[in-house]
C-alpha positions as CSV (number, residue, x, y, z in Angstrom):
1,M,-10.4,3.5,16.8
2,S,-12.0,3.6,13.3
3,V,-10.8,2.2,10.1
4,I,-10.2,4.0,6.8
5,S,-9.9,1.7,3.9
6,L,-8.7,2.2,0.4
7,Q,-9.6,-1.1,-1.7
8,G,-8.7,-2.1,-5.0
9,M,-6.4,0.7,-6.0
10,E,-5.0,-0.3,-9.4
11,F,-1.6,0.5,-10.9
12,Y,0.6,-0.5,-13.9
13,A,4.0,-0.9,-12.5
14,Y,7.5,-2.6,-13.0
15,H,8.1,-4.7,-10.0
16,G,9.6,-8.2,-10.3
17,C,12.8,-10.3,-10.3
18,F,12.6,-11.2,-14.0
19,D,14.2,-8.5,-16.4
20,A,11.1,-8.5,-18.5
21,E,9.0,-7.5,-15.5
22,Q,11.1,-4.5,-14.9
23,V,10.8,-3.5,-18.7
24,I,7.3,-4.6,-19.7
25,G,5.6,-4.2,-16.4
26,T,2.2,-5.6,-15.4
27,H,-1.0,-4.8,-13.4
28,F,-1.1,-4.6,-9.6
29,T,-3.7,-3.8,-7.0
30,V,-3.1,-2.4,-3.5
31,D,-5.5,-2.7,-0.5
32,L,-4.8,-0.5,2.5
33,M,-6.5,-0.5,6.0
34,I,-5.6,2.4,8.4
35,E,-6.6,2.5,12.0
36,T,-7.0,5.9,13.3
37,D,-9.2,8.2,15.7
38,V,-11.7,9.9,13.6
39,R,-14.0,11.3,16.5
40,K,-12.8,14.8,16.0
41,A,-13.3,14.7,12.3
42,A,-16.7,13.1,12.8
43,V,-17.8,16.1,14.9
44,S,-16.1,19.0,13.1
45,D,-16.7,17.8,9.5
46,D,-13.1,19.1,8.8
47,L,-10.7,17.3,6.5
48,H,-7.7,18.5,8.6
49,H,-8.9,16.4,11.5
50,T,-8.6,13.1,9.7
51,V,-6.2,11.2,7.5
52,N,-6.8,12.5,4.1
53,Y,-7.2,9.6,1.6
54,L,-6.3,11.5,-1.4
55,T,-2.9,12.1,0.1
56,V,-2.8,8.4,1.1
57,Y,-3.5,7.4,-2.4
58,Q,-0.7,9.7,-3.9
59,L,1.6,8.3,-1.3
60,V,0.9,4.7,-2.5
61,K,1.1,5.7,-6.0
62,A,4.5,7.4,-5.6
63,Q,5.7,4.0,-4.0
64,M,4.2,1.9,-6.9
65,D,6.0,4.2,-9.4
66,Q,9.4,3.2,-7.9
67,K,10.6,-0.2,-9.3
68,S,11.3,-3.0,-6.9
69,H,12.2,-6.7,-7.3
70,L,10.0,-7.9,-4.4
71,L,6.5,-7.2,-3.4
72,E,7.6,-7.3,0.2
73,H,9.9,-4.2,-0.4
74,V,7.0,-2.3,-2.0
75,A,4.7,-3.1,0.9
76,R,7.3,-2.1,3.4
77,R,8.0,1.2,1.7
78,I,4.3,2.1,1.6
79,L,4.0,1.4,5.3
80,H,7.2,3.3,6.1
81,E,5.9,6.4,4.2
82,L,2.4,6.2,5.6
83,M,3.6,6.1,9.1
84,F,6.1,8.9,8.4
85,Q,3.5,11.2,6.8
86,F,0.7,10.7,9.3
87,E,1.3,10.6,13.0
88,A,-2.4,10.1,13.7
89,I,-2.2,6.5,12.3
90,N,-2.2,3.9,15.0
91,Y,-1.9,0.8,12.8
92,A,-2.0,-0.1,9.0
93,E,-2.1,-3.0,6.8
94,V,-1.4,-3.2,3.2
95,K,-1.8,-5.9,0.6
96,V,0.1,-5.6,-2.6
97,A,-1.0,-8.0,-5.4
98,K,0.6,-8.7,-8.8
99,M,-1.9,-9.7,-11.2
100,N,-1.2,-12.6,-13.8
101,P,2.3,-13.2,-12.4
102,P,4.6,-15.0,-15.0
103,L,4.9,-18.3,-13.1
104,G,4.3,-20.7,-16.0
105,G,0.7,-21.5,-15.3
106,K,-2.8,-20.0,-14.8
107,L,-2.8,-17.8,-11.7
108,T,-5.0,-14.8,-10.9
109,S,-2.5,-13.0,-8.6
110,V,0.3,-13.4,-6.0
111,S,0.3,-11.0,-3.0
112,V,2.0,-10.0,0.1
113,T,0.3,-8.7,3.2
114,M,2.3,-6.6,5.7
115,T,1.4,-4.6,8.9
116,T,2.9,-1.8,10.8
117,E,3.7,-4.2,13.6
118,E,6.1,-6.1,11.2
119,L,7.5,-2.7,10.1
120,N,8.3,-1.8,13.7
121,S,10.0,-5.0,14.3
122,D,12.2,-5.3,11.2
123,G,16.0,-4.7,11.2
């Protein structure tokens, strides 16, 4: 298996449990790691033989545009849509980070990392 990574995707979004977070919003970053077989694409040089990372970015952006209270919920939605859209993906890991969270002190970010293994075992 090979790995396709999209690192440091930046979004302004409205996720959070506090009312102000849902109105004012804040900055988020998303890192995504996808395991897939790229051997055919490596030989053919054909985009149709791999996971198109433009489509992946657009999928992540669409999920970031939907308000949620919890980062866990956002991460799960991203993984769920990713696995639904791309059957060639064997495994994926997503990290969603809220920059400068309003916790009453100096903090760079808070994040949640989730894998497709967790997605497959949830209820």
